[in-house]
Legacy VTK file of the C-alpha trace (Angstrom):
# vtk DataFile Version 3.0
C-alpha trace
ASCII
DATASET POLYDATA
POINTS 325 float
-2.032 39.324 -40.097
-0.563 35.619 -40.645
1.658 34.516 -38.064
5.369 33.464 -38.511
4.734 29.724 -38.736
2.138 30.337 -41.425
4.787 31.767 -43.753
6.862 28.747 -43.243
7.533 26.338 -46.424
4.737 23.955 -44.897
2.218 24.500 -42.031
-1.106 23.066 -41.156
-3.837 24.688 -39.411
-7.374 24.322 -38.058
-9.897 27.240 -38.019
-13.237 27.962 -36.325
-13.756 31.163 -38.157
-14.281 31.175 -41.970
-12.747 34.858 -42.203
-9.318 33.469 -40.975
-9.371 30.774 -43.496
-9.917 33.461 -46.002
-6.831 35.521 -44.816
-4.896 32.295 -44.722
-5.301 30.910 -48.197
-2.637 32.223 -50.478
-2.480 33.178 -53.986
-6.100 34.890 -54.090
-7.610 37.908 -52.399
-10.962 35.966 -51.166
-14.072 36.466 -48.986
-16.322 33.877 -47.649
-19.975 33.740 -47.019
-20.640 30.958 -44.797
-23.711 28.589 -45.900
-24.014 25.811 -43.309
-25.424 26.191 -39.873
-23.462 25.413 -36.449
-19.905 25.881 -35.526
-17.227 26.401 -38.225
-14.672 23.821 -38.697
-12.001 23.765 -41.397
-8.173 23.124 -42.030
-5.486 24.289 -44.217
-2.199 22.709 -45.206
0.385 24.592 -47.313
3.462 23.375 -48.902
6.132 25.801 -50.423
8.482 24.254 -52.843
10.564 27.063 -55.011
8.238 28.950 -56.576
5.522 26.116 -56.536
2.883 26.316 -54.077
0.548 23.490 -52.899
-2.792 24.326 -50.796
-5.300 21.879 -49.607
-8.328 23.055 -47.763
-10.988 21.011 -45.804
-14.135 23.199 -45.708
-17.630 23.675 -45.065
-20.584 25.090 -47.275
-19.923 28.492 -48.425
-19.676 30.972 -51.126
-16.553 32.647 -52.237
-15.458 35.604 -54.243
-12.356 37.339 -55.160
-9.601 37.411 -57.753
-6.430 35.548 -58.038
-2.948 37.541 -57.531
-1.645 39.215 -60.786
1.782 37.613 -59.786
0.621 34.032 -59.606
-1.550 31.591 -61.666
-3.873 28.993 -60.030
-4.833 25.268 -60.898
-8.045 24.725 -58.796
-9.791 21.477 -58.171
-12.000 19.580 -55.813
-10.475 16.436 -54.158
-13.473 15.255 -52.317
-17.220 16.858 -52.046
-20.629 15.804 -51.086
-22.005 18.075 -53.976
-19.972 19.380 -56.859
-18.590 22.984 -56.335
-19.117 25.621 -58.863
-16.612 28.085 -59.947
-17.344 31.025 -62.487
-20.326 28.913 -63.808
-17.951 25.659 -64.372
-18.798 22.561 -61.907
-15.713 21.086 -60.559
-16.815 17.470 -60.536
-14.493 14.591 -60.225
-11.811 14.772 -62.783
-12.158 18.480 -63.816
-9.577 21.179 -62.775
-9.681 24.698 -63.562
-6.649 26.952 -64.547
-6.941 30.360 -63.495
-4.683 32.997 -65.300
-3.393 35.931 -62.949
-6.045 38.489 -61.921
-8.893 36.237 -62.743
-11.898 36.862 -60.755
-13.073 33.983 -58.951
-16.879 33.425 -57.852
-17.595 30.116 -56.246
-20.594 28.114 -54.706
-19.528 25.400 -52.348
-22.893 23.810 -51.663
-21.664 21.221 -49.311
-18.692 19.750 -47.134
-15.498 19.435 -49.448
-11.747 19.202 -50.011
-10.505 21.546 -52.573
-6.721 22.071 -53.620
-4.511 23.957 -55.692
-1.090 24.466 -57.278
0.195 27.975 -58.005
2.942 29.285 -60.335
4.552 32.879 -61.104
2.877 34.591 -64.097
6.066 34.130 -66.345
5.323 30.376 -66.150
1.568 31.057 -66.556
2.334 32.594 -69.778
4.369 29.654 -71.042
1.457 27.180 -69.934
-1.459 29.263 -71.720
0.722 29.481 -74.720
0.820 25.595 -74.781
-3.169 25.602 -74.309
-3.355 27.595 -77.442
-4.657 30.449 -75.126
-4.209 33.983 -75.234
-2.234 34.859 -72.016
-3.130 38.513 -70.104
-3.626 39.635 -66.573
-7.269 40.475 -66.780
-10.305 39.824 -64.718
-12.223 38.357 -67.751
-9.462 35.928 -68.985
-10.531 32.560 -69.636
-10.087 29.475 -67.648
-8.848 26.071 -68.995
-10.247 22.978 -68.105
-7.464 20.560 -67.753
-8.005 17.001 -69.223
-9.461 14.572 -66.786
-6.444 11.786 -66.660
-3.894 14.722 -66.035
-6.423 16.274 -63.433
-6.728 13.175 -61.480
-2.774 12.581 -61.393
-2.485 16.069 -60.364
-5.093 15.757 -57.661
-3.517 12.849 -56.405
-0.136 14.282 -56.283
-1.664 17.223 -54.310
-3.123 15.039 -51.755
-0.122 12.880 -51.227
2.257 15.756 -50.837
-0.327 17.834 -48.153
-0.874 14.246 -46.513
3.058 14.080 -45.790
3.473 17.959 -44.931
0.558 17.325 -42.451
2.008 14.551 -40.827
5.465 16.624 -40.608
4.271 19.514 -39.375
2.542 17.446 -36.511
5.800 16.081 -35.387
7.109 19.884 -35.249
8.605 20.377 -38.669
8.553 23.538 -40.909
10.273 22.081 -43.667
10.396 19.206 -45.989
12.482 17.592 -48.750
10.722 18.683 -51.789
13.567 19.823 -54.088
11.952 17.523 -56.841
8.343 18.883 -56.742
8.584 22.052 -58.759
10.081 20.529 -61.799
7.797 17.274 -61.347
4.401 19.204 -61.240
5.461 21.465 -63.909
6.158 18.587 -65.992
2.609 17.138 -65.639
1.195 20.747 -66.138
2.761 20.752 -69.399
1.285 17.786 -70.884
-1.913 19.140 -69.222
-1.874 22.432 -71.189
-0.744 20.875 -74.472
-4.308 19.120 -74.269
-6.229 21.805 -72.540
-9.565 23.484 -73.944
-11.784 26.425 -72.932
-14.446 25.017 -70.773
-17.564 25.467 -72.950
-19.974 25.814 -70.130
-18.246 29.257 -68.893
-19.814 31.172 -71.697
-21.390 34.763 -71.985
-24.507 33.526 -69.643
-21.692 33.016 -66.867
-19.848 36.177 -67.298
-23.075 37.938 -67.272
-24.158 36.688 -64.101
-20.922 37.424 -62.833
-20.973 40.987 -63.621
-24.639 41.269 -62.225
-23.296 39.973 -59.019
-20.101 42.283 -58.987
-22.541 45.235 -59.523
-24.717 44.083 -56.869
-21.911 43.751 -54.288
-20.710 47.406 -54.801
-24.311 48.636 -54.304
-24.719 46.659 -51.093
-21.119 48.118 -50.021
-22.217 51.448 -50.859
-25.436 51.104 -48.622
-24.427 49.117 -45.783
-26.082 51.056 -43.310
-29.384 50.302 -44.564
-31.459 47.217 -45.515
-31.591 46.650 -49.293
-34.271 44.705 -50.966
-34.858 43.082 -54.423
-36.836 45.786 -55.873
-34.384 48.476 -55.142
-31.602 46.271 -56.250
-33.128 45.623 -59.890
-33.600 49.453 -60.062
-30.028 50.261 -59.408
-28.750 47.753 -61.326
-31.396 48.326 -64.399
-32.025 44.485 -64.303
-35.307 42.615 -64.132
-36.233 40.512 -61.301
-36.484 37.531 -63.510
-32.641 38.357 -64.598
-31.590 39.038 -60.988
-32.657 35.784 -59.654
-31.360 33.835 -62.326
-28.060 35.773 -61.810
-27.764 34.853 -58.252
-28.981 31.420 -58.369
-26.263 30.538 -61.096
-23.392 32.036 -59.160
-24.367 31.694 -55.783
-27.032 28.840 -55.415
-29.801 31.262 -53.761
-32.008 34.038 -54.356
-30.831 37.569 -54.019
-32.726 38.452 -50.867
-30.995 35.125 -49.076
-27.770 36.012 -50.279
-28.006 39.680 -49.256
-29.170 38.502 -45.588
-26.302 36.242 -45.267
-23.660 38.705 -46.722
-25.025 41.239 -44.043
-24.777 38.555 -41.104
-21.346 37.970 -42.079
-20.634 41.900 -41.995
-22.023 41.676 -38.543
-20.051 38.817 -37.302
-16.859 40.624 -38.287
-17.901 43.845 -36.590
-18.705 41.977 -33.471
-15.391 40.535 -33.562
-13.812 43.966 -33.191
-16.316 44.829 -30.400
-13.673 44.563 -27.601
-11.565 47.481 -29.106
-14.526 49.611 -30.146
-17.023 49.162 -27.133
-19.863 48.323 -29.841
-23.200 46.943 -28.779
-25.009 44.030 -30.447
-28.222 46.050 -31.156
-26.280 48.855 -32.597
-24.490 46.863 -34.904
-27.489 44.710 -36.092
-29.339 47.898 -36.698
-26.380 49.329 -38.508
-26.543 46.518 -40.904
-30.335 46.728 -41.612
-31.667 44.290 -38.955
-34.601 45.891 -37.419
-36.234 42.675 -35.955
-33.828 41.860 -33.271
-35.483 38.357 -32.458
-35.351 37.349 -36.058
-31.860 38.571 -36.502
-30.610 36.657 -33.395
-32.209 33.563 -34.602
-30.467 33.718 -38.227
-26.989 34.826 -36.632
-27.176 31.690 -34.357
-28.496 29.548 -36.926
-25.459 30.598 -39.618
-22.620 31.119 -36.776
-23.542 28.534 -34.184
-23.451 30.925 -31.440
-25.448 34.003 -30.218
-24.385 37.591 -31.328
-23.393 38.425 -27.580
-21.267 35.173 -27.315
-19.063 36.287 -30.429
-18.758 39.712 -28.823
-17.643 38.344 -25.579
-15.475 35.873 -27.191
-13.559 39.075 -28.753
-13.417 40.661 -25.689
-12.175 37.784 -23.852
-9.554 37.157 -26.306
-8.642 40.914 -26.441
-8.037 40.715 -22.467
-5.555 37.691 -22.747
-3.283 40.063 -25.083
LINES 1 326
325 0 1 2 3 4 5 6 7 8 9 10 11 12 13 14 15 16 17 18 19 20 21 22 23 24 25 26 27 28 29 30 31 32 33 34 35 36 37 38 39 40 41 42 43 44 45 46 47 48 49 50 51 52 53 54 55 56 57 58 59 60 61 62 63 64 65 66 67 68 69 70 71 72 73 74 75 76 77 78 79 80 81 82 83 84 85 86 87 88 89 90 91 92 93 94 95 96 97 98 99 100 101 102 103 104 105 106 107 108 109 110 111 112 113 114 115 116 117 118 119 120 121 122 123 124 125 126 127 128 129 130 131 132 133 134 135 136 137 138 139 140 141 142 143 144 145 146 147 148 149 150 151 152 153 154 155 156 157 158 159 160 161 162 163 164 165 166 167 168 169 170 171 172 173 174 175 176 177 178 179 180 181 182 183 184 185 186 187 188 189 190 191 192 193 194 195 196 197 198 199 200 201 202 203 204 205 206 207 208 209 210 211 212 213 214 215 216 217 218 219 220 221 222 223 224 225 226 227 228 229 230 231 232 233 234 235 236 237 238 239 240 241 242 243 244 245 246 247 248 249 250 251 252 253 254 255 256 257 258 259 260 261 262 263 264 265 266 267 268 269 270 271 272 273 274 275 276 277 278 279 280 281 282 283 284 285 286 287 288 289 290 291 292 293 294 295 296 297 298 299 300 301 302 303 304 305 306 307 308 309 310 311 312 313 314 315 316 317 318 319 320 321 322 323 324
């Protein structure tokens, strides 16, 4: 649950756990699977001005999946990155910005450290903007993503960085509001110009949609069989796809093989379970076995490599935090 300060018109916060970032991000229900090893370090700065919301996140390598809220639309872009993130099959290189309609699914691969940002508006504003772009509007997971023209995208990107920089400084000084009455109208004006020249991204075609569908079905199968290990052959049979097609879908959407993805996904679920161990009295061994890790030595090595600490350290921290409340 978000703290009251996190719901203020402006706030800025650092995180040491990717799941906490996923919970703090507004306008979309998302889930992270971290890719990097070692301790996690990220930050989120948010500005709320009327119906406009601006977010900026400095983050580490990860895979993200989820969906935009059905009452909001988002403009998503990377302001700085070592390697371009890929969202729904579209590479967000410098000067590229995606417009995501309400309810749109998100499948992102962020292969390295990056800083990303977003603008969001209510659905009724989205409908006007999509009409300007000549695109059909609807609250559905398969609605198209618009590619905003580079010149306008760069201007919006700079605006997001400048505003969140100011908000971060104000928040450090103890402020939870800022004078931003001009922001909604000014940003909306830029968006109107952007959408009047927008085009559907040519890369986000049938192949990308097929890959996302395969990934979604794989996730459903994994969740239904969380108590045992899942391997590629079984996944292929369950989804009725060839090993080659499954591999291509995972590499396109996640940047890794199905086996590597499923192992990281299960490690993330173990991490979540161990953080609740203080309340439920769980044991590391039982949690590992319940998520399909039967070789405990390999499990401990992989866990430490991904999260920067041992499984028992995660559980001890959770229990220590519980004892302080």
